[in-house]
All heavy atoms as TSV, in Angstrom:
chain	resi	resn	atom	element	x	y	z
A	1	MET	N	N	0.831	-1.188	0.000
A	1	MET	CA	C	0.000	0.000	0.000
A	1	MET	C	C	0.873	1.248	0.000
A	1	MET	O	O	0.467	2.265	-0.553
A	1	MET	CB	C	-0.944	-0.028	1.193
A	1	MET	CG	C	-1.968	-1.148	1.121
A	1	MET	SD	S	-3.205	-1.068	2.398
A	1	MET	CE	C	-4.313	0.104	1.678
A	2	ASN	N	N	2.028	1.158	0.652
A	2	ASN	CA	C	2.923	2.315	0.651
A	2	ASN	C	C	3.396	2.645	-0.755
A	2	ASN	O	O	3.573	3.817	-1.083
A	2	ASN	CB	C	4.127	2.061	1.559
A	2	ASN	CG	C	3.750	2.087	3.022
A	2	ASN	OD1	O	2.819	2.778	3.410
A	2	ASN	ND2	N	4.459	1.327	3.829
A	3	ARG	N	N	3.585	1.632	-1.605
A	3	ARG	CA	C	4.007	1.869	-2.976
A	3	ARG	C	C	2.934	2.589	-3.779
A	3	ARG	O	O	3.238	3.295	-4.741
A	3	ARG	CB	C	4.325	0.545	-3.671
A	3	ARG	CG	C	5.622	-0.042	-3.231
A	3	ARG	CD	C	5.956	-1.254	-4.067
A	3	ARG	NE	N	6.361	-2.316	-3.173
A	3	ARG	CZ	C	6.308	-3.585	-3.438
A	3	ARG	NH1	N	5.841	-3.993	-4.584
A	3	ARG	NH2	N	6.707	-4.472	-2.569
A	4	ARG	N	N	1.687	2.424	-3.381
A	4	ARG	CA	C	0.588	3.072	-4.099
A	4	ARG	C	C	0.231	4.436	-3.518
A	4	ARG	O	O	-0.762	5.038	-3.904
A	4	ARG	CB	C	-0.637	2.178	-4.092
A	4	ARG	CG	C	-0.392	0.900	-4.870
A	4	ARG	CD	C	-1.644	0.129	-5.040
A	4	ARG	NE	N	-1.373	-1.064	-5.811
A	4	ARG	CZ	C	-2.267	-1.678	-6.548
A	4	ARG	NH1	N	-3.486	-1.218	-6.598
A	4	ARG	NH2	N	-1.945	-2.751	-7.218
A	5	GLY	N	N	1.005	4.894	-2.538
A	5	GLY	CA	C	0.787	6.234	-2.013
A	5	GLY	C	C	-0.030	6.302	-0.738
A	5	GLY	O	O	-0.355	7.394	-0.271
A	6	HIS	N	N	-0.385	5.161	-0.151
A	6	HIS	CA	C	-1.149	5.144	1.090
A	6	HIS	C	C	-0.187	4.859	2.248
A	6	HIS	O	O	0.442	3.808	2.295
A	6	HIS	CB	C	-2.230	4.056	1.062
A	6	HIS	CG	C	-3.205	4.216	-0.062
A	6	HIS	ND1	N	-4.207	5.157	-0.052
A	6	HIS	CD2	C	-3.322	3.554	-1.231
A	6	HIS	CE1	C	-4.903	5.068	-1.161
A	6	HIS	NE2	N	-4.380	4.094	-1.908
A	7	ALA	N	N	-0.089	5.795	3.173
A	7	ALA	CA	C	0.781	5.610	4.330
A	7	ALA	C	C	0.063	4.732	5.349
A	7	ALA	O	O	-0.913	5.150	5.974
A	7	ALA	CB	C	1.147	6.957	4.939
A	8	VAL	N	N	0.545	3.492	5.489
A	8	VAL	CA	C	-0.081	2.533	6.396
A	8	VAL	C	C	1.016	1.885	7.227
A	8	VAL	O	O	2.053	1.484	6.706
A	8	VAL	CB	C	-0.846	1.438	5.613
A	8	VAL	CG1	C	-1.469	0.437	6.559
A	8	VAL	CG2	C	-1.895	2.063	4.729
A	9	ALA	N	N	0.778	1.787	8.522
A	9	ALA	CA	C	1.754	1.154	9.406
A	9	ALA	C	C	1.754	-0.358	9.171
A	9	ALA	O	O	0.736	-0.954	8.809
A	9	ALA	CB	C	1.423	1.451	10.864
A	10	ARG	N	N	2.912	-0.960	9.393
A	10	ARG	CA	C	3.047	-2.403	9.198
A	10	ARG	C	C	2.119	-3.190	10.128
A	10	ARG	O	O	1.518	-4.187	9.732
A	10	ARG	CB	C	4.493	-2.795	9.449
A	10	ARG	CG	C	4.760	-4.252	9.236
A	10	ARG	CD	C	6.226	-4.555	9.455
A	10	ARG	NE	N	6.469	-5.954	9.220
A	10	ARG	CZ	C	7.553	-6.451	8.685
A	10	ARG	NH1	N	8.524	-5.626	8.330
A	10	ARG	NH2	N	7.697	-7.733	8.511
A	11	CYS	N	N	1.971	-2.720	11.364
A	11	CYS	CA	C	1.101	-3.429	12.309
A	11	CYS	C	C	-0.360	-3.374	11.865
A	11	CYS	O	O	-1.122	-4.309	12.112
A	11	CYS	CB	C	1.268	-2.866	13.717
A	11	CYS	SG	S	0.865	-1.129	13.864
A	12	THR	N	N	-0.744	-2.312	11.175
A	12	THR	CA	C	-2.110	-2.210	10.671
A	12	THR	C	C	-2.338	-3.239	9.573
A	12	THR	O	O	-3.373	-3.918	9.553
A	12	THR	CB	C	-2.380	-0.797	10.122
A	12	THR	OG1	O	-2.132	0.155	11.159
A	12	THR	CG2	C	-3.808	-0.661	9.646
A	13	VAL	N	N	-1.358	-3.386	8.692
A	13	VAL	CA	C	-1.472	-4.383	7.633
A	13	VAL	C	C	-1.512	-5.776	8.234
A	13	VAL	O	O	-2.305	-6.630	7.827
A	13	VAL	CB	C	-0.292	-4.240	6.637
A	13	VAL	CG1	C	-0.327	-5.352	5.606
A	13	VAL	CG2	C	-0.347	-2.884	5.958
A	14	GLU	N	N	-0.664	-6.047	9.234
A	14	GLU	CA	C	-0.665	-7.355	9.895
A	14	GLU	C	C	-2.019	-7.652	10.518
A	14	GLU	O	O	-2.550	-8.760	10.393
A	14	GLU	CB	C	0.416	-7.404	10.974
A	14	GLU	CG	C	1.818	-7.420	10.427
A	14	GLU	CD	C	2.864	-7.324	11.522
A	14	GLU	OE1	O	2.481	-7.196	12.715
A	14	GLU	OE2	O	4.054	-7.373	11.204
A	15	ARG	N	N	-2.600	-6.669	11.198
A	15	ARG	CA	C	-3.894	-6.863	11.842
A	15	ARG	C	C	-4.988	-7.132	10.824
A	15	ARG	O	O	-5.797	-8.057	10.984
A	15	ARG	CB	C	-4.255	-5.634	12.679
A	15	ARG	CG	C	-5.595	-5.747	13.395
A	15	ARG	CD	C	-5.899	-4.514	14.218
A	15	ARG	NE	N	-5.770	-3.259	13.494
A	15	ARG	CZ	C	-6.710	-2.753	12.660
A	15	ARG	NH1	N	-7.828	-3.400	12.466
A	15	ARG	NH2	N	-6.499	-1.601	12.051
A	16	LEU	N	N	-5.018	-6.343	9.733
A	16	LEU	CA	C	-6.042	-6.533	8.711
A	16	LEU	C	C	-5.908	-7.891	8.022
A	16	LEU	O	O	-6.898	-8.571	7.764
A	16	LEU	CB	C	-5.963	-5.405	7.681
A	16	LEU	CG	C	-6.357	-4.019	8.197
A	16	LEU	CD1	C	-6.066	-2.962	7.148
A	16	LEU	CD2	C	-7.824	-4.002	8.592
A	17	MET	N	N	-4.671	-8.301	7.735
A	17	MET	CA	C	-4.458	-9.606	7.109
A	17	MET	C	C	-4.905	-10.730	8.038
A	17	MET	O	O	-5.509	-11.709	7.599
A	17	MET	CB	C	-2.992	-9.783	6.724
A	17	MET	CG	C	-2.582	-8.941	5.534
A	17	MET	SD	S	-0.859	-9.149	5.084
A	17	MET	CE	C	-0.839	-10.827	4.504
A	18	ARG	N	N	-4.599	-10.592	9.349
A	18	ARG	CA	C	-4.992	-11.609	10.316
A	18	ARG	C	C	-6.516	-11.709	10.383
A	18	ARG	O	O	-7.080	-12.799	10.425
A	18	ARG	CB	C	-4.391	-11.281	11.680
A	18	ARG	CG	C	-4.569	-12.361	12.713
A	18	ARG	CD	C	-3.809	-12.092	13.997
A	18	ARG	NE	N	-3.879	-10.722	14.478
A	18	ARG	CZ	C	-2.865	-9.852	14.491
A	18	ARG	NH1	N	-1.680	-10.212	14.043
A	18	ARG	NH2	N	-3.012	-8.625	14.945
A	19	GLU	N	N	-7.209	-10.564	10.381
A	19	GLU	CA	C	-8.673	-10.562	10.443
A	19	GLU	C	C	-9.293	-11.195	9.206
A	19	GLU	O	O	-10.336	-11.834	9.289
A	19	GLU	CB	C	-9.181	-9.129	10.605
A	19	GLU	CG	C	-8.931	-8.527	11.974
A	19	GLU	CD	C	-9.344	-7.066	12.054
A	19	GLU	OE1	O	-9.875	-6.526	11.043
A	19	GLU	OE2	O	-9.130	-6.458	13.118
A	20	MET	N	N	-8.644	-11.024	8.045
A	20	MET	CA	C	-9.160	-11.588	6.793
A	20	MET	C	C	-8.690	-13.019	6.557
A	20	MET	O	O	-9.115	-13.658	5.597
A	20	MET	CB	C	-8.720	-10.731	5.616
A	20	MET	CG	C	-9.337	-9.382	5.581
A	20	MET	SD	S	-8.808	-8.574	4.077
A	20	MET	CE	C	-8.975	-6.884	4.537
A	21	GLY	N	N	-7.802	-13.508	7.419
A	21	GLY	CA	C	-7.296	-14.867	7.250
A	21	GLY	C	C	-6.266	-14.994	6.149
A	21	GLY	O	O	-6.107	-16.071	5.566
A	22	LEU	N	N	-5.564	-13.921	5.836
A	22	LEU	CA	C	-4.551	-13.932	4.782
A	22	LEU	C	C	-3.164	-14.138	5.371
A	22	LEU	O	O	-2.877	-13.692	6.483
A	22	LEU	CB	C	-4.574	-12.607	4.010
A	22	LEU	CG	C	-5.887	-12.255	3.326
A	22	LEU	CD1	C	-5.798	-10.858	2.730
A	22	LEU	CD2	C	-6.217	-13.270	2.256
A	23	THR	N	N	-2.306	-14.799	4.613
A	23	THR	CA	C	-0.911	-14.947	5.015
A	23	THR	C	C	-0.026	-14.519	3.864
A	23	THR	O	O	-0.400	-14.623	2.688
A	23	THR	CB	C	-0.575	-16.406	5.383
A	23	THR	OG1	O	-0.879	-17.241	4.272
A	23	THR	CG2	C	-1.363	-16.861	6.602
A	24	GLY	N	N	1.157	-14.060	4.196
A	24	GLY	CA	C	2.109	-13.636	3.186
A	24	GLY	C	C	2.813	-14.822	2.548
A	24	GLY	O	O	2.827	-15.928	3.074
A	25	VAL	N	N	3.425	-14.589	1.409
A	25	VAL	CA	C	4.161	-15.621	0.700
A	25	VAL	C	C	5.548	-15.730	1.310
A	25	VAL	O	O	6.222	-14.729	1.540
A	25	VAL	CB	C	4.282	-15.260	-0.797
A	25	VAL	CG1	C	5.139	-16.277	-1.528
A	25	VAL	CG2	C	2.904	-15.178	-1.419
A	26	VAL	N	N	5.977	-16.972	1.573
A	26	VAL	CA	C	7.310	-17.211	2.104
A	26	VAL	C	C	8.171	-17.700	0.953
A	26	VAL	O	O	7.872	-18.721	0.330
A	26	VAL	CB	C	7.284	-18.253	3.243
A	26	VAL	CG1	C	8.681	-18.526	3.743
A	26	VAL	CG2	C	6.386	-17.772	4.357
A	27	ARG	N	N	9.227	-16.981	0.656
A	27	ARG	CA	C	10.089	-17.344	-0.460
A	27	ARG	C	C	11.292	-18.129	0.028
A	27	ARG	O	O	11.686	-18.023	1.179
A	27	ARG	CB	C	10.555	-16.090	-1.186
A	27	ARG	CG	C	9.408	-15.364	-1.823
A	27	ARG	CD	C	9.880	-14.200	-2.619
A	27	ARG	NE	N	8.708	-13.500	-3.161
A	27	ARG	CZ	C	8.761	-12.367	-3.783
A	27	ARG	NH1	N	9.899	-11.759	-3.951
A	27	ARG	NH2	N	7.663	-11.814	-4.235
A	28	GLY	N	N	11.860	-18.885	-0.858
A	28	GLY	CA	C	13.037	-19.665	-0.518
A	28	GLY	C	C	12.679	-21.115	-0.249
A	28	GLY	O	O	11.513	-21.499	-0.188
A	29	ARG	N	N	13.721	-21.921	-0.083
A	29	ARG	CA	C	13.508	-23.338	0.171
A	29	ARG	C	C	13.230	-23.580	1.642
A	29	ARG	O	O	13.738	-22.879	2.502
A	29	ARG	CB	C	14.737	-24.119	-0.246
A	29	ARG	CG	C	14.964	-24.035	-1.752
A	29	ARG	CD	C	16.065	-24.937	-2.155
A	29	ARG	NE	N	15.633	-26.314	-1.926
A	29	ARG	CZ	C	16.267	-27.368	-2.353
A	29	ARG	NH1	N	17.380	-27.229	-3.021
A	29	ARG	NH2	N	15.830	-28.581	-2.093
A	30	ARG	N	N	12.465	-24.607	1.902
A	30	ARG	CA	C	12.156	-24.991	3.270
A	30	ARG	C	C	13.366	-25.702	3.866
A	30	ARG	O	O	13.953	-26.578	3.234
A	30	ARG	CB	C	10.942	-25.916	3.258
A	30	ARG	CG	C	10.431	-26.259	4.608
A	30	ARG	CD	C	9.134	-27.014	4.493
A	30	ARG	NE	N	8.841	-27.602	5.792
A	30	ARG	CZ	C	8.265	-28.752	5.958
A	30	ARG	NH1	N	7.895	-29.451	4.918
A	30	ARG	NH2	N	8.047	-29.211	7.159
A	31	VAL	N	N	13.732	-25.360	5.073
A	31	VAL	CA	C	14.878	-25.952	5.732
A	31	VAL	C	C	14.471	-27.273	6.364
A	31	VAL	O	O	13.501	-27.345	7.106
A	31	VAL	CB	C	15.444	-24.995	6.811
A	31	VAL	CG1	C	16.594	-25.646	7.545
A	31	VAL	CG2	C	15.876	-23.694	6.176
A	32	ILE	N	N	15.213	-28.334	6.053
A	32	ILE	CA	C	14.951	-29.646	6.629
A	32	ILE	C	C	15.883	-29.827	7.811
A	32	ILE	O	O	17.107	-29.812	7.655
A	32	ILE	CB	C	15.163	-30.760	5.589
A	32	ILE	CG1	C	14.202	-30.562	4.421
A	32	ILE	CG2	C	14.983	-32.127	6.222
A	32	ILE	CD1	C	14.418	-31.511	3.276
A	33	THR	N	N	15.315	-29.972	9.008
A	33	THR	CA	C	16.132	-30.051	10.214
A	33	THR	C	C	16.313	-31.470	10.716
A	33	THR	O	O	17.186	-31.729	11.522
A	33	THR	CB	C	15.513	-29.206	11.345
A	33	THR	OG1	O	14.192	-29.690	11.595
A	33	THR	CG2	C	15.462	-27.743	10.952
A	34	THR	N	N	15.492	-32.409	10.262
A	34	THR	CA	C	15.620	-33.790	10.719
A	34	THR	C	C	15.640	-34.721	9.520
A	34	THR	O	O	15.106	-34.410	8.461
A	34	THR	CB	C	14.459	-34.203	11.638
A	34	THR	OG1	O	13.234	-34.012	10.937
A	34	THR	CG2	C	14.458	-33.390	12.913
A	35	VAL	N	N	16.251	-35.858	9.697
A	35	VAL	CA	C	16.304	-36.884	8.667
A	35	VAL	C	C	15.389	-38.014	9.118
A	35	VAL	O	O	15.438	-38.424	10.282
A	35	VAL	CB	C	17.754	-37.390	8.489
A	35	VAL	CG1	C	17.814	-38.487	7.445
A	35	VAL	CG2	C	18.667	-36.234	8.120
A	36	PRO	N	N	14.546	-38.544	8.237
A	36	PRO	CA	C	13.653	-39.637	8.627
A	36	PRO	C	C	14.436	-40.810	9.206
A	36	PRO	O	O	15.579	-41.069	8.826
A	36	PRO	CB	C	12.965	-40.027	7.324
A	36	PRO	CG	C	13.068	-38.813	6.464
A	36	PRO	CD	C	14.343	-38.146	6.843
A	37	GLY	N	N	13.807	-41.517	10.138
A	37	GLY	CA	C	14.453	-42.629	10.831
A	37	GLY	C	C	14.802	-43.783	9.905
A	37	GLY	O	O	14.507	-43.793	8.725
A	38	GLY	N	N	15.441	-44.779	10.485
A	38	GLY	CA	C	15.829	-45.938	9.713
A	38	GLY	C	C	17.342	-46.070	9.595
A	38	GLY	O	O	17.852	-47.151	9.345
A	39	GLN	N	N	18.075	-44.986	9.796
A	39	GLN	CA	C	19.514	-45.030	9.672
A	39	GLN	C	C	20.180	-45.484	10.967
A	39	GLN	O	O	21.263	-46.025	10.943
A	39	GLN	CB	C	20.087	-43.662	9.295
A	39	GLN	CG	C	19.700	-43.188	7.918
A	39	GLN	CD	C	18.374	-42.460	7.887
A	39	GLN	OE1	O	17.750	-42.262	8.926
A	39	GLN	NE2	N	17.918	-42.091	6.713
A	40	VAL	N	N	19.543	-45.256	12.105
A	40	VAL	CA	C	20.142	-45.552	13.392
A	40	VAL	C	C	19.351	-46.680	14.054
A	40	VAL	O	O	18.129	-46.724	13.987
A	40	VAL	CB	C	20.126	-44.300	14.298
A	40	VAL	CG1	C	20.758	-44.594	15.642
A	40	VAL	CG2	C	20.846	-43.162	13.607
A	41	GLU	N	N	20.048	-47.588	14.718
A	41	GLU	CA	C	19.390	-48.674	15.418
A	41	GLU	C	C	18.663	-48.126	16.645
A	41	GLU	O	O	19.196	-47.294	17.372
A	41	GLU	CB	C	20.424	-49.706	15.869
A	41	GLU	CG	C	19.824	-50.936	16.484
A	41	GLU	CD	C	20.897	-51.947	16.840
A	41	GLU	OE1	O	21.911	-52.011	16.136
A	41	GLU	OE2	O	20.695	-52.658	17.837
A	42	ARG	N	N	17.456	-48.604	16.865
A	42	ARG	CA	C	16.666	-48.128	17.995
A	42	ARG	C	C	17.171	-48.711	19.300
A	42	ARG	O	O	17.726	-49.815	19.325
A	42	ARG	CB	C	15.206	-48.502	17.825
A	42	ARG	CG	C	14.537	-47.753	16.718
A	42	ARG	CD	C	13.080	-48.075	16.687
A	42	ARG	NE	N	12.439	-47.287	15.650
A	42	ARG	CZ	C	11.148	-47.126	15.560
A	42	ARG	NH1	N	10.351	-47.708	16.428
A	42	ARG	NH2	N	10.628	-46.405	14.598
A	43	ALA	N	N	16.941	-48.004	20.372
A	43	ALA	CA	C	17.325	-48.482	21.705
A	43	ALA	C	C	16.441	-49.653	22.090
A	43	ALA	O	O	15.277	-49.737	21.683
A	43	ALA	CB	C	17.183	-47.354	22.718
A	44	PRO	N	N	16.960	-50.585	22.888
A	44	PRO	CA	C	16.150	-51.743	23.276
A	44	PRO	C	C	14.989	-51.335	24.175
A	44	PRO	O	O	15.072	-50.377	24.936
A	44	PRO	CB	C	17.134	-52.625	24.034
A	44	PRO	CG	C	18.208	-51.697	24.488
A	44	PRO	CD	C	18.299	-50.622	23.455
A	45	ASP	N	N	13.897	-52.073	24.064
A	45	ASP	CA	C	12.701	-51.824	24.868
A	45	ASP	C	C	12.844	-52.595	26.180
A	45	ASP	O	O	12.546	-53.787	26.251
A	45	ASP	CB	C	11.461	-52.272	24.090
A	45	ASP	CG	C	10.180	-51.941	24.807
A	45	ASP	OD1	O	10.225	-51.262	25.849
A	45	ASP	OD2	O	9.116	-52.371	24.323
A	46	LEU	N	N	13.317	-51.933	27.204
A	46	LEU	CA	C	13.616	-52.603	28.463
A	46	LEU	C	C	12.383	-52.891	29.312
A	46	LEU	O	O	12.453	-53.692	30.238
A	46	LEU	CB	C	14.613	-51.767	29.268
A	46	LEU	CG	C	15.959	-51.517	28.574
A	46	LEU	CD1	C	16.832	-50.623	29.440
A	46	LEU	CD2	C	16.663	-52.819	28.261
A	47	VAL	N	N	11.257	-52.242	29.027
A	47	VAL	CA	C	10.039	-52.484	29.811
A	47	VAL	C	C	9.020	-53.310	29.037
A	47	VAL	O	O	7.906	-53.508	29.491
A	47	VAL	CB	C	9.392	-51.153	30.276
A	47	VAL	CG1	C	10.267	-50.453	31.271
A	47	VAL	CG2	C	9.078	-50.267	29.103
A	48	ASP	N	N	9.405	-53.820	27.864
A	48	ASP	CA	C	8.539	-54.670	27.038
A	48	ASP	C	C	7.182	-54.036	26.775
A	48	ASP	O	O	6.164	-54.707	26.759
A	48	ASP	CB	C	8.361	-56.054	27.687
A	48	ASP	CG	C	9.680	-56.795	27.808
A	48	ASP	OD1	O	10.510	-56.656	26.888
A	48	ASP	OD2	O	9.880	-57.470	28.830
A	49	ARG	N	N	7.177	-52.728	26.600
A	49	ARG	CA	C	5.951	-51.964	26.313
A	49	ARG	C	C	4.880	-52.166	27.370
A	49	ARG	O	O	3.705	-52.010	27.130
A	49	ARG	CB	C	5.395	-52.306	24.938
A	49	ARG	CG	C	6.311	-51.962	23.818
A	49	ARG	CD	C	6.118	-50.531	23.442
A	49	ARG	NE	N	7.005	-50.216	22.333
A	49	ARG	CZ	C	7.650	-49.090	22.228
A	49	ARG	NH1	N	7.499	-48.160	23.127
A	49	ARG	NH2	N	8.425	-48.854	21.214
A	50	THR	N	N	5.262	-52.537	28.565
A	50	THR	CA	C	4.328	-52.664	29.674
A	50	THR	C	C	4.467	-51.396	30.512
A	50	THR	O	O	5.353	-51.281	31.339
A	50	THR	CB	C	4.649	-53.900	30.535
A	50	THR	OG1	O	4.698	-55.033	29.683
A	50	THR	CG2	C	3.589	-54.113	31.596
A	51	PHE	N	N	3.593	-50.434	30.257
A	51	PHE	CA	C	3.697	-49.144	30.914
A	51	PHE	C	C	2.770	-49.025	32.120
A	51	PHE	O	O	2.429	-47.943	32.544
A	51	PHE	CB	C	3.413	-48.018	29.926
A	51	PHE	CG	C	4.415	-47.964	28.809
A	51	PHE	CD1	C	4.041	-48.205	27.506
A	51	PHE	CD2	C	5.740	-47.672	29.068
A	51	PHE	CE1	C	4.962	-48.154	26.483
A	51	PHE	CE2	C	6.674	-47.621	28.058
A	51	PHE	CZ	C	6.279	-47.864	26.762
A	52	VAL	N	N	2.359	-50.144	32.676
A	52	VAL	CA	C	1.524	-50.138	33.866
A	52	VAL	C	C	2.336	-50.777	34.991
A	52	VAL	O	O	2.738	-51.930	34.899
A	52	VAL	CB	C	0.216	-50.928	33.638
A	52	VAL	CG1	C	-0.625	-50.930	34.897
A	52	VAL	CG2	C	-0.557	-50.344	32.479
A	53	ALA	N	N	2.606	-50.023	36.020
A	53	ALA	CA	C	3.382	-50.542	37.146
A	53	ALA	C	C	2.438	-51.161	38.171
A	53	ALA	O	O	1.356	-50.644	38.436
A	53	ALA	CB	C	4.179	-49.411	37.787
A	54	GLY	N	N	2.897	-52.265	38.749
A	54	GLY	CA	C	2.079	-52.937	39.760
A	54	GLY	C	C	1.992	-52.143	41.046
A	54	GLY	O	O	0.964	-52.122	41.723
A	55	VAL	N	N	3.084	-51.466	41.389
A	55	VAL	CA	C	3.131	-50.630	42.595
A	55	VAL	C	C	3.787	-49.301	42.218
A	55	VAL	O	O	4.512	-49.223	41.232
A	55	VAL	CB	C	3.926	-51.315	43.737
A	55	VAL	CG1	C	3.189	-52.529	44.231
A	55	VAL	CG2	C	5.314	-51.672	43.294
A	56	PRO	N	N	3.566	-48.257	42.976
A	56	PRO	CA	C	4.166	-46.962	42.645
A	56	PRO	C	C	5.700	-46.991	42.685
A	56	PRO	O	O	6.297	-47.746	43.435
A	56	PRO	CB	C	3.614	-46.027	43.728
A	56	PRO	CG	C	2.400	-46.694	44.251
A	56	PRO	CD	C	2.637	-48.158	44.092
A	57	ASN	N	N	6.300	-46.166	41.827
A	57	ASN	CA	C	7.738	-45.942	41.801
A	57	ASN	C	C	8.525	-47.184	41.369
A	57	ASN	O	O	9.652	-47.390	41.787
A	57	ASN	CB	C	8.230	-45.444	43.161
A	57	ASN	CG	C	9.412	-44.500	42.992
A	57	ASN	OD1	O	9.658	-44.006	41.901
A	57	ASN	ND2	N	10.121	-44.252	44.067
A	58	ARG	N	N	7.942	-48.027	40.502
A	58	ARG	CA	C	8.633	-49.226	40.021
A	58	ARG	C	C	9.026	-49.105	38.550
A	58	ARG	O	O	10.023	-49.634	38.128
A	58	ARG	CB	C	7.751	-50.465	40.184
A	58	ARG	CG	C	7.549	-50.878	41.584
A	58	ARG	CD	C	8.791	-51.521	42.080
A	58	ARG	NE	N	8.593	-51.908	43.467
A	58	ARG	CZ	C	9.371	-52.707	44.119
A	58	ARG	NH1	N	10.403	-53.223	43.525
A	58	ARG	NH2	N	9.145	-52.973	45.366
A	59	CYS	N	N	8.220	-48.454	37.757
A	59	CYS	CA	C	8.455	-48.356	36.321
A	59	CYS	C	C	8.448	-46.886	35.930
A	59	CYS	O	O	7.460	-46.190	36.122
A	59	CYS	CB	C	7.359	-49.112	35.559
A	59	CYS	SG	S	7.582	-49.079	33.789
A	60	TRP	N	N	9.602	-46.412	35.401
A	60	TRP	CA	C	9.715	-45.014	34.985
A	60	TRP	C	C	9.838	-44.974	33.474
A	60	TRP	O	O	10.554	-45.772	32.879
A	60	TRP	CB	C	10.942	-44.372	35.624
A	60	TRP	CG	C	10.801	-44.160	37.079
A	60	TRP	CD1	C	10.609	-45.112	38.049
A	60	TRP	CD2	C	10.818	-42.912	37.770
A	60	TRP	NE1	N	10.513	-44.546	39.278
A	60	TRP	CE2	C	10.655	-43.190	39.151
A	60	TRP	CE3	C	10.967	-41.604	37.369
A	60	TRP	CZ2	C	10.611	-42.188	40.106
A	60	TRP	CZ3	C	10.945	-40.613	38.330
A	60	TRP	CH2	C	10.753	-40.910	39.674
A	61	VAL	N	N	9.132	-44.036	32.858
A	61	VAL	CA	C	9.146	-43.893	31.406
A	61	VAL	C	C	9.518	-42.462	31.069
A	61	VAL	O	O	9.067	-41.523	31.706
A	61	VAL	CB	C	7.759	-44.232	30.811
A	61	VAL	CG1	C	7.764	-44.052	29.310
A	61	VAL	CG2	C	7.349	-45.644	31.173
A	62	ALA	N	N	10.377	-42.282	30.051
A	62	ALA	CA	C	10.770	-40.944	29.607
A	62	ALA	C	C	10.705	-40.881	28.090
A	62	ALA	O	O	10.824	-41.893	27.403
A	62	ALA	CB	C	12.186	-40.625	30.084
A	63	ASP	N	N	10.496	-39.696	27.565
A	63	ASP	CA	C	10.445	-39.485	26.126
A	63	ASP	C	C	11.430	-38.398	25.764
A	63	ASP	O	O	11.354	-37.281	26.274
A	63	ASP	CB	C	9.026	-39.085	25.719
A	63	ASP	CG	C	8.881	-38.944	24.215
A	63	ASP	OD1	O	9.802	-39.369	23.488
A	63	ASP	OD2	O	7.853	-38.423	23.773
A	64	PHE	N	N	12.369	-38.699	24.884
A	64	PHE	CA	C	13.418	-37.748	24.535
A	64	PHE	C	C	13.198	-37.132	23.161
A	64	PHE	O	O	14.123	-36.615	22.572
A	64	PHE	CB	C	14.793	-38.442	24.559
A	64	PHE	CG	C	15.216	-38.825	25.925
A	64	PHE	CD1	C	15.066	-40.114	26.386
A	64	PHE	CD2	C	15.763	-37.878	26.775
A	64	PHE	CE1	C	15.453	-40.472	27.651
A	64	PHE	CE2	C	16.159	-38.227	28.040
A	64	PHE	CZ	C	16.016	-39.522	28.492
A	65	THR	N	N	11.986	-37.201	22.627
A	65	THR	CA	C	11.747	-36.651	21.295
A	65	THR	C	C	11.485	-35.178	21.362
A	65	THR	O	O	11.083	-34.629	22.331
A	65	THR	CB	C	10.563	-37.343	20.616
A	65	THR	OG1	O	9.409	-37.238	21.440
A	65	THR	CG2	C	10.885	-38.791	20.356
């Protein structure tokens, strides 16, 4: 709009686009940050996928993803 002679603040354009559900075009290639699995051997399943403990504080599970 500034190129067409209308002085408009950037935040005003952002607000109007958000209200209309519009998004800007992102140029360039998408950055790939992870490689699909299959290259590395998985860690052994030490709890045999039994995630129910018979008594409290016996089976601990963590997720590192």
